[in-house]
N, C-alpha and C positions, 0 to 999 in steps of 0.2 A: 767525815763529820767528828766532833767533839765527843768523849764518852759520857759528858755530863749532860743529863735530862733538862736540868735548868738552863744552862747555855744553850742547847739546841732549841729548847722552846723559846726563850728568850729572843733569841735571833730570828725566830720566825716569825715574830710579831714587829720587831723593830726594823728588820731587813728583809721584807717578803720578796722584794725584787730578786735580792741577791740569793736567797735561802732556795726559792723555787726555780730561779734559772741555772743554779748548781743539779737541782734535782733532775732538770729537764734535759740535761747534756746525758743522762742514762738513756734517753729516748732518741729512737732513730729520727731525723728530720729531713724532708726532701728542702726545706726551706726554713731556716730559722725564722723567730718571731721578730716583730718589730718593736713590741712592748709585752712586757712580761704581763701586767695587768691593767687593763683599761678601766678607769674608774670615773668617766666622765658621765655615767647616767646611772647612779645609783638606785634602787638595788640590783640592777641589772650590770653586774660586773662580768667582764670577758677577761679570759686568761689567755696568754701567749697569742695575742692578736697578730695578725699576719703570718703566722706559722703555719706550714704545709706540711702533714704527713700523712699515713695512713694507719688504722688500728691493726687492722689484719696483718699488715706487714710485720709491725712490732711484735704481735701474738705469734706468729709461725715461721714466716719466710726468712725473718733475721736470723733465727736459730739454726735454720737449715744451713744457711750461707755462713755461719760462723761455728759450725763445728758440733751442733746437736741434731743434725739430721736424723741420726738412728738412736737418739735416745726416745724413751717411752714419753710421748706428750699427753695422752689421754688413755685412762683405763676407765673402760665402761663395765660395772660391777652389777649384775641383775640377779639376785637370788629368785625374784618373782618369775624369771623365765630361766633360772640356771645357766646362765651365760657368763662368760667374762670375755671381753674382747680388748685388745690393746692397740693403739695408734701410734706410730713414731711421729716426730715432727715432719718428717718428709710425707709419711703418709696422709697426715693429718692436713697438709698444705694441699696435697693433689686432690684430696677429697674436697677440699673447700674451693680451689679453684674450678673444678669440675662443675659444682654446684652453682658458683658464682656465673658461669657460663650459660647454665641451663636457665637461671633468674634473667639474664641478660637476653637469652632467646624469646623471652617471655614479656622484652620490653621495660626491665626494671633498670634503671638510670641512676646516677648520683641525686641524692635528694627524694626519690621516692620513697613511699612508706611499705613494709612488707610485715604481716602479722605472722606470728610464728606460734602455732597453736598444737603442742606437741608434747609427748610424755617424757620422761629422763631418759632418752636415747641419744647415742651420739650425732644422729642428724639434726637433733635440736642444736647443738653446738656448732654443728658445721654449717648450719642455715644462720645461725646470727653472725658467725666470722664470714660468711659468703657476703651476708649484706654491708657489714663493714668494708669488705674488699672491693665492692663497686661503690662506695660512698652512700649506699641507700640507709634508710634508716628502720631499724627493725623494731618490733614491738610484741614482745613476749607475752601471751597470754597463757596463764597457768592452765596446763591441760586439764580437760573437764569441767571447766568453767560453765556456769549455766548459760545456755542460749542467749536471752537476754541481755545478759552481761556482757557478752562477746559482742552482741549487735551495737551495743553502745559504743565499744572500743573501735568497732569497723567504722562507725558514724564518725567518730570524732578524728581519727587519724586517716581515714579514707585511704586504705593501703590499695597499690596496683594488684598485689598478689597476696594470697593465704596460703601458708605451708603449713599442712597439718599430716596427722597420722590416723590410720584407721581406727586405732584403740589404743587406752591405755591398760595397764596391768595392774591392779591393786592385790592386796595379799591373799584374797580368797575369791576374786570375780574380774572379769573383763568389762572394761568400760568402753562401750563404742563411743568414737569422737565425731564420726561422719554426721548421725543425724544430729547430733548438737550443732555443726556446723553449718548443714544445710538450712535447720531451723533458724539459725542466727542470719545468715545471708538474707532469708526470706524476710525477716523482722526489719533490718537495716535497710535504710534509704540509699546508701552506698553500696553499689554491686560491683565486686572485685571481678577483674575479668577472667582470673585464671586461679585455679587451687592446684597446688602441687600436694599431692597425697602420697605419705610412706604407706605401703601396704605392709603390715604386721602379719606373719603368719597365725597368730592366735585368733585373729577375726579380720577377715578381708572385706571390704566393702565395694559396694558398686560407684562407679563413676559418672557423673552427669557429663554426656556428650558436649563438646565445645566450650566446655568450663574447666573440667579436672582433668589432671595429668598425674600419670603414676611417676614416681620419685625416679625411679630406675629408669623407665624409659626417657624422662626429660634429660636425665645426665649422660645417657649413652649417646644422645645426638648432639650434646654441646661439646663446645671446643673449652679447654682452661682459658680461663680470664686472668690477666693480671690485676694487681692493685691499682685502685684509681687513687690519685692523690686528692687529698680533702683539706680544707683550711682547720686548723686547731680547733676554731668556734663553731664548726658546723656541727650540727646534732648527729652523735652515734646511734642513741636510741630512745625511744619513749617507754616508759614503765609506768603503768597506771597504779595508782595507790589510791585507797579508800579508808585505810585503816581498819576499825572494827565499826565505822558508821560513815554515812556520807556518800555522795556522788564520787566516782572515780575522778582523779586528777592526774594529768599527763605530766609525769614527771621527766624532764629532759635530762640527758647526760651529753656533753659535748665531746670531740675526739681528744684534743689535745692535752686539756687538764686532766682528763679521766685517766688517760695513759700515763702522764708523769705522776700524779697521786698515788695511782694503785701500785705502780712498779716501785716507787720510794715505799709505799707501806708494808710491802712483803718482806722487805731487808730491815727495816728499822722499827717495826711495829711486831710482826709475827716472827722476826727473828730467822727467817728461812732463806736458805742459800740456794743459788741454782742447781738444778740437777736432783735436789730432794724431793720427796714425796708429800703432797700436801692434799689434804682431803677437808672439803667443806661439805658435810651432809645437809644440805638444803635441797632448794628446786630450781631449776633455772627459769621459772616463773616469778621468783622475787630477786630482791636487790641483791641478797647473799649470793644467789647462784649466778647472776650475771658477775658481780664483782670478783668472787673467790672460788667458785668451780670454774668459769671461763677465762675471763680477762686477766686478772692480776697474776694467778699461777702462770700463765703462758707467757704474759710480758715479762717475767722473772725467769724463765727457762726452768721452770719446775714441771714434774708430772702431777698432774691433777685427775683425782678420781670423780667420776660421776656415777653415783649410786641409785639404783632403781629399786628402793626396798624401805624397810622400816625400821626403828631401832627396836622394836617388838614385834614378833609374829614373821619374821622372814629370815628362818624359821623361829627364833626364840631371842631372848633379852642377851644372848651373846653376839647378836649381828654385826654390831661395831666393833667388838673385839676381834671376830673373825676376819673382817675387811682390814683393819689396823696391820693383823699379823701377816695376812697372805699378801698385801701390798706392801709392806715395810714403810707405812706412813709415819712421817717424822712429826708432823704437826697436824692437828684435826681441830676443827671449828664446827660445832653444832649449836643447838638451842638449849636452853635449860630444860625445857619442857621436854626433850627427847631424854635426858637424864632422869628427870622426874619418873617419866613412864619405865625405864630401866630399873630404877630404883625400887619401883612399886612391884614389879614381876619378880627380881632377884634383890631382894633388900641387903643380902649379906654379900653379895657380889660374886658368888660361887663359879658364875660362868666365865669370869675373867682369868681364872687359874688355868683354864683349858688352852690359852692363848699364848704365843711369845710375843710379848709388848718390848722387847729388848730395844727395838729401833724407835719406839715412840717417846718423844721428849716433851711435847707441850699439848695442852689442852685449853682451846679458847671457847668461851660460851657468850652467846649474846642473842638478843631476840625478845627475851622477857628477862624481867629483873631476876637475878640471881641471887636466890635466897641463900642464907650462910648454912643451912642444914644440906643443901643440895652440894654447896662447895665443900662442905668438910667431908661429904661421903665421896665425892669424886677423887678429892686429894688423899684420903685414906686408902681407898680401895685401889687406885692406880698409881700411886707413887710419884707422879710428876706434878710440876706446876699446873694449876687452873687459873688461868687468866679471864676474869670477867671484863667484858668492854662494851660499849653502847655507841650505838650509831643507828642510822634510819634511812629509808628508802631517798629521802631529799638528799641526805649528805653524801651517799654511795660508798662511804669509808668511816672508820671509826671516829667519832667525838671524842671519846675517852678509852683510854687503855693504858695498861703497862706496856710501854714501848721498848720491848725486850732487846731489840738490836741496836739501842742507844744506852740505856741503863735499866737493869731490872731493879724497880721499887719494891720496897715492903709492900705486902698485900695487905690490905684491911677489909675484913669482911663487910659486905654488903656494898663495896664501892668499885667502880669500874676503875680506879686510880684515879689518874689524873688527866687533864686535857692533852690529847696530841698536839704535837707541833703543827701550827697554823690555825688552831681551834681556841680562840679566846672565850672560853665559857664563863658566863657570870651567873648570878642569881639575883633577882630583881622582883620587887614588889608590884602591886596593881598599878602602881604611878610610874614604872619604869626606873624606879631607885635602887640601886644595889643596897642588898640587906648585910647585914653582919653575918660573920663567919657563925655556921651553924642553925643559922635562921632558914627556914622552909619558905621557899618563893617559887617563881616560874624559872626553869633553867632555860637560859639564852645564850646566843653566840653573838659577840659584836663584829659587826661587819667591817671590812668585806669577808665573806667565807672563803676558805681557800680553794685551790683549784681542785677538780674532780666532784664537786658539789653541784647542784643544779643550777644552771643560769636562768631559767624561767619555766613555766608550765606550758605545754603545747597549745597553740592558740589561744592562750588564757594569760596574758600579762596582766591585767587589772585583777585577776583572782590570785595570782601569784603575790601581788602586793597586799591584797586584802588578807589572805589566809595566813600569811608568815612574815609581814613586816609592818603591818599598820598597828598592832595594837603596842609594840614595844619600839618606837622610832629608834632606828640605828642599830637595831639588833633583829636576827634570827628567832622567832619563836619556836621552840622546839615541841611545845605543848606538853612537855614534861615538868613536873615538879620534883624539888629536891633542895638539897643543900650543899656547900662547899665547908670543909672544916678547916681549921687554924693550920692545916698542914697543907692545904690547896687539894685534897682529896675531894673528888665529887662524889654524893649519894645522890641517885636516881631512885626517888621512893616511890612515884607512881604517874600516870598521866594526869595533868591539870585537874581534869575532872573528876580525878578520884580522890583528891582532897575534900575530906567530908568536914563539916562542921556540927560538932556535938556540943550544943549548950554553949554555943559562942568559942569554943576550943576547936582551932583547926587541927585536924589529925589525918596522918597519911595511912592509907589503907596498907600500904607496902610495908609499915612498919609493924602493922599488926599480923600481916601475914607473915613474917619472919617469926614472930613469937608461935604461930600456928604451925608453922613448919619444923620448928624446933622438937615437937612431940613425937615421940619414938614410934608411934602408930602411923603418923602422917605421912602419906606418900607426895600429896600435893595438895594445894589449898589457894581459895580466894575469897577475899574480904570486898563487901560492896557496900555503900550507904544507902539506907532504907529511909525514905520519908518517916518522920514521928513528930506527932502535934505537939508533944511535949519539949522536946530538944531539938527540935529540927531535923536531924537525921541521927540514927544509929547503926552501928556498924553490924554486920550479919556475916557469917563466915561458912563456906562451904568447904568440907573436908573430904579428900579422897584417900581412903585407907591402904596401906601396904598388904601385899598378897600374904594371905595366911593369918590376918589378924581375926580372932574370933571373940573379942570382948564385947561387952555391951556398948552400944552406940552411946547411950545416956552418960556413960561412965566416962568415956572418953572425953565428950563434950564438956562434962563438968571440969575434969582436969584442966581442960584447954582456957575455959572461961577464967578460972584461978590463976593459970600461967599468965594471962594477960592482964590481971588484974595485979599481980606480983611485979611484973616486968615494965608495964607502961602505965598502970595506976586504975583508980577507979574513975577518973577522966574520961578514959576510954568508953565507958558504958557498954562495955562488951559483955552480952549476955545470951545471945542467940547464934547457935551454929547448927547447921544439919550436915548429915553424912549422904554423899552422893556416889554414884559409881564412876562418874567422869565428870569433867568439866566441858563446856561447849568453848571449842577454839576456831580460829583462823586455820586454814591449811598451814600457814607459817608458824603454828604454834601460840598465837597471841590469845590469852583468854577473853571470852567477850563479857567483861564485866559491865560494860554500858547496858548491853542488851538484858544480861541478867538483873541487873537494877531496874530496868523497865518494867520485867516481868514482876517482880517482887513490888513495885509501886503500882501496879496495875494499869500502867500505861499502854497506849499502842506502840508496837515495834515492828520493823522490817528486818526480815531474817536475812543477815548479810550474806552477800554474794560470795564471800570468802571463807563461810564456815565449813568445818571439816565435816560434819554430820549434823543436820537439821535436826534429826530425831532427838538430839541430847536436850534441846531446849525444852522438849515436852517432858523429859524426865526432870528437868531442873523446876519446871513449873510444878509437877505433882509433888516434888520434894519440899518446895516453899508452901503448897496448901497444907502439908501436913504438920507445917509449924506456924500456920495461920497468915500466911500471906498469898495475895494483898490482903490487908486486914480490912 
């Protein structure tokens, strides 16, 4: 490919057939496609129609056969159990083929669904790839999810088998999974015939006769299973997403487009060569874990790290640096919220100096908006490029990024740089008309979406159209708001719902958060719009202070109010902020601004299933009461 970003990007839009067929040549096919993209039934686009392949073969078997059999494929690093275990590509293939045989023994065939409800253990990855090996469709549910939420997913995808574990391990406690699983099956209308349970030594569980099977026993009586050919357009997995509100939507990922896009992204976006160690500190229950813990690194012949721990507390705020040093990580990907947690506990970055990070070359951040203060802190303390990028569960891989494998572009703070090849990002108003550079509007992507994105929702084609394509015809609605500047840099300011209207002025909560985060004592922050009789809405700030700050909260709030007035202007009407110990978040690190707004406005709210700790909402309510909300 050309070394110029502009040339590569332009070709991806003007010649998508040629562009993606070249990328697809890097994937191993049993039968090549009849058509690169089928556009006959928009918005239901299909990539590599007629192609036949197997995802698991491309992730492991191919590397065993082409010289990487003895290279480390997967490193499981678990500070919560004080263990590290490494699998070579050969060992991983053998474990996967054995478990695929166990699934087949219990009736799993191509097209069947399998729910995987597991912690961050190697068996979770093995189960995912074993499903792919058989052509079965896996649906990973975040380990420890509430029983009623698991039941909803059981009824929606109707799995033949559920694969689970006896427990998960948090920083200071064991979380039994089996009672949650049993309750979910009781609640669900659909009853899976078999559950395969990994018994962890920290807490073993009782197995229900004639339904539950021990993982080890199931594998011991199984024969290794070969890869089953599937069409490129067959589903690989279902991943349920509800964001911070709403009922779960079953996002589908296909086999062919997924493999092509993810393998391409490793080289051209992340700048990673085969054989290097790549670490994504996420969870296999989220899209980042699917794409960049499991599939993309293995497609690319990398060593991938599976981390069962936290950025702080396992044992301290140096946990990430220890993993990078110990396993010689070259490229690391995590969420900005993780770095804000580290910055809060170790604001001067003293713990970084305890580790050898000489092999570490790039940090990628995504999942929440990367505020300039966090970007600057990471750049200063680590001395490596810090790359903000933006993507979603639905897209499966980045929408915008600094595509390092093509051309490293200048970094602009607050921007995930430019649209990656294949993603035609635009900004439109409420009438779906494009706005001028610098004007805030709805961020959308012109159809068709590139390969690797979702072709539809599971059993919900009408909802697929309604949720994503009806509001802006011809575009995919990201539900994010922002602007594109005159240089083509995209700025994602907030969710569309977080654009607030203050006395007729449309303001981005993200822009105000940038100012708050720049204060020397603030480790993390959030801004919501609260109802106001006079001005319609007013911005209200939540501040989490860095460790060791002993100053008056009133003094800090006063300084921040003045900073917003100086940098944004009186039009922001920013006068209210409160200090809290922590912010309510989803387990993937997204701040629950919508729920916080409902508490402030005195509206009824549902505790989101994805919340990390429901008790934090009570703390937020108390802090709001102290400053007079709801009024």
